[in-house]
N, C-alpha and C positions, 0 to 999 in steps of 0.2 A: 263552257262546262255546264252540264245540265244538273238538275236537282239531285238525281240519283248518285252521280259521281261525287258531288259535294258531300252528301250524307255518308257515302262509303268511305271517303277520305277522312272525315271527322271520326268515323267509327274506328278506323285503323289507328289514328293518332291517340284516341282514348285507350285502345288496347296496348299500344306501345308504352304509353305513360303508365298504365296500371302495371305492366310487366316490369318497368324500371323501378316503380315504387316497391313491387314485391322483392326485386333483387336487392334494393337498398335495405329493406327490412330484414332480409335473410343474411345480409353481411354481418359477420361477427364484429364486435367492438374491440377496442384495444384492451379493455379489462378482461374480456373473454380470452384473448390471446395470452395475456399475462397469466391468468389462472391456469390455462392449458399448459403453458411452459413450466409453471411451478409444479404442476402435478407430474409432468414428465420428468423433471429434474429430481423430484422426490423418489419416484420409482427407480430411476437410474442409480441414485445414490444408495438406495436399499439393496439393489442387486449387487452393486460393487462391494458393499459391506458384507453381504452374505458370502460372496465368492472369496473375499479376502479372509473371512473367518474360517472357511473350509480349508483354504490353502495353508493358513497358519496352523490349524490342527494337524493336517497331514505332515507339515514340516516338523512339528514338535514330536510327533510319533516317530518319524524317521530318525530325528536327532537322538531321541532316547534309545532307540534300538541300536544306533551306531555306537553310542557310549557304552551300552551294555556289552556289545560285541567286542569293543576294544578292551574293556575291563577283563572279559573272559580270556581274550587272547594274551593280555599281559600276565594274568595269573598263570596260564599254561606255560608261557615262556619263562616266567620266574621259576616255576617248578622244574622245568627242564634244565635250566642253568644250575639250580641247586643240586639236582641229581648229578649233573656233570662234575660239579665241584666235589661232591662227596666221592664220586667214582675216581676222580683224579687224586684226591687225598688218600684213598685206600690203595690206589695204584702206586702212589708215591711211597707209602709205607712198605708195601710188598716188594717194590723194586729196590728200595733202600736196603731192606733186610737181605734180599737175594744178592744184590751187588756186594753187600758187606761180607756175606759168606763167600761169594765168589772171589772177592778181593783178598780175603784171608788165605784162600787156597792158592790163588794165582798171583796176588800182589798188585792188582790193577786198580789203584785208588783214583786215578785221573778220570777214567770212564764213569765211575760212580759220581764224582763231583759234577761232571758235565750233565749227567742225567738228572741229578737233583736240581741243578740250575735251570734246565729246560722246563722241568715240571713246575718250578716256582714262577717262572715267567708266564707260562700258560695259565696258572692259577690267578695271577694279577690281571691278565686280560679278561678272564671270565668275571672277576669282581668288578672291573670297570663297566662291563656290559650290564651287569645287574644294577649298578648305580645309575646309569643312563636310563635304563628301563623304569626304575622307580621314579626318577625325575619326570619322565614323560607321563607316567601314570598320574603323578601329583598335579601336573599342569592340566591334564585332561579333566581331572575331577574338579579343579577350580573353574575351568571354562564351563563345564556342565552346570555347576552350582550357580554361577553368575547368570547363565542363560535362563535357568529356571526361575531365578529371582526376578529378572527383568520381564519375563513373559507371564508369570503367574501372580507374584506378590505385588510387583510394582506396575500397576495398570496406568497407562498414560491418560491424561485428560482428553476428553473428546473435543474435536475442533468445532468451534461455533462460527457459522458464517455471518458476515455483517448484515444487520437488518437495515434495509434502506427505507426511507419514508415512503408512504403511498404516493401514487402519481397525482391523485386528486386530493389536495390538502387544503383545508379551510384556513384562510388567513385571519389571524387575530386582529381585532380593531385597535386603534391607537389608544382609546381610553383605558384599556387594560394594562398599559405600560406604566401607569402612574403610581405603582407601588414603591418606586425608587425616586425619592425627591431630592433634587440638588438645586443649588442656586443657579440662575441663568449664566451661561458662559458666553460673554460678549467677546467680539473679535479683539478689542483692545486689551483684554485680560489674558490673551493666549500666552504671553511671556511668563506669567506666573503659573499658568496651567502646565506648560511643558517644562518650565524651569530653565529654558535656554532660548535665546533670541534666534538662533539659527533655525530651529524647528518651526518658528512662526512665519518665516519668510516663504515666498513662493519659489519653487525650484526653477533654475534657469536651464537652458538647453545644454545638454552634455553632462549635467550634474548626475552623480551616482546616488542611488537610493538603496539603502540596505533592506533586503528582504529577509525571509526566514532562513533560506539556505544560500543565497547568493546576492550579488549586487545587480541593480537594474539601472539603465541609462535613460534620461529624459530626452525625448526626441522633439517635442513641441511644447510651447508654453501658452499661458493665458494672454491672448492678444487678438488684434484685428488682422485678419488675413486679406491680402489683396486678391488672391486667386484660391479657390477651393481645390484641394489636390485631387478629389474624385470627380466632382461635377464640372470643374473648370469655370465656375461662375465667378465674376469679378465684383469687387466692392466699388461703390460710386466714388467720385473724386473727393467729396466732402469727408470721407472716412480716412483719407491718407494722413499718416503721421499722428494719429490720435490713439489714445488708449481706450480700453473698454469702459473705464470709469468716466472719461470725458464724453464718450458717445452716449452713455446712459443718462448723464446729467443734461446734455444738450438735446436729447430725444431724437438723435439722427437715426433714420430708418434705412434698411437695405444693406447695412454693413455685414460682411461675413465674419461673424464672431466665433472665436474658438474659446468657449467658456470652460476651460479646464486645462489639464496638462496631459500629454501623452507619454507613457512609459513603455519602452520596448520590452515585451515579455513573451516568451514562447507560448504557443497555444496549449492550454491545459494548466497554466500556472494557477495554484489555488489562491482564492481571495478570502479574507477573514473578516468577521463581524467586528465593528468598532463600538465598544461600550466598556463601562467599568466592569470589574470582575464580578460584582454583586448584581449587575443589571443585565437586561436582555436587549437585543436589537431586533426590530421588525424589518424584514426584507420583503420588498414587493418587486416582482419580476414583470416587466412590460416589454412586449414585442414592438419593434420599430423597423419595419422593412424600409430600405434594403440594408440597414446598418445592424441588423441582428437584434439581440435582446439587451436591455439595460436594467440595472437594479437600483432601487431607491432604499436607502438605509436611514432609519430614524430610531432614536433611543431616548428614553426618559432621563438617562444619566447625562445626556448632552442636550439639554432643552434648547429648542430654536434651530438646531443644526440638522441639515439633511445632506447626505453624501450620495453621490451618483457614480456608478461604474458602468461604462458603455462598452459595447462590442464584446459581449460575453459568449462563451461557447456553451456553458451550462449555468443554470440558475434555478435554485429551489426556494420558493417563497416560504415564509413562516417566521417563527421566533427563534433566535439563536443566542446562546451565551457568548460572552466576549471571547474571541479567539477561535470560534468554530468556523469551519469552511462552509460558505453558502453558495459558491459557484467557482467557475474557472474562466480564465481569459480566452479570447478568440481573436478574430480578425474582422476588419471592415472593408477588405479589398485593397487596403493601402499597407499591408504588412501586419503581422501579429503585434498587437499592443493593447494597453489598457488606457482608456480615457477616463480620468478621475476628475469629477467636479464637486463643488461644495456650495451650499446655500445657507444663508442665515436669515431666518424669518421670511423665507420666500424669495430673497434676492441673491443673485449669484455673487460670489466672492472669489478672489484668487485663492486657489487651494493651498493651505499651509503644508509645509514639508512633513510636519508631525503626523497629520492625518493620513497622508499618502503612505508614509512608512508604516503606520499602524495597520492599514489594510493589507499591506504586502508581507508584514512580519508577524502579525497575529497578536501583538502586545504593544502597550504604550511605549513609545521610544524614549530612550534616555541617552543623552550625549555626555 
């Protein structure tokens, strides 16, 4: 390759790099997309509201015209019926007088009685028609009054859409949580804290945990695994038959440790912040490929404790009140579940049942 070709190739590379840089600079950001979608949604909602208001006004005008037309028709019908009744009454009087005179001359009283009976029957039918027409008119007036009350005087409240937190949210630092001071909660004092010995023990496989709306089953426990279910990695022989506490004390390295419990939960199951009702919990979201995202929860109301939730589908960092939803469960390729772990002063401990149930139910458990 000669010098001219080398310079021309370098020139082309610089051109392509500059064009790529320009394209990167011209690409819109996620915030621009969100602002554009919010503007479009606002315009679309305004158009829907204008069209619905116009349709409502047209429907109201048509309904009022229909009511007025029915009222006029009922008034005319009532007048016609009244005229027919008056006409029949006068006809009854004249016929009775005529038949009376005719009967005196000819002696036919039976024809007179039949004629009077037929006229009375016809008069009763007309009176029933007038009664039904008045009832229909009264029901129509009540319906129109209730419609006008609901549409004009009783205005419904406007629907408010939920306000989601911004995408880029600053995380509060731990020193700002010190407004709620409590004595240290040591692991040996959990019996007094929960008021029940069952809530201080680690759940076993197959045990049911009560959530906010349903029960969840424990699928794996706090233990040493011989084979990892996803990576198929094996533990060394010196780890066989030992617990995690023994491995930590002896300093054995290479064991496949499952430092938490797995709870079978569908994807999207809400997770709640663990803290006293007067305190807040700081949630930190950390990505860990390929296992997804996990959350670390710390609260000044539970000093020394850190709670970990792995394999999350959604996670929003920030400060949360006790019982507020901070994320939802997901999957790690081995089925939808929640991996719950707990630490005390930086060291892993077997998760107590009370804290697991607290995260799934949204409140401190009581047995």
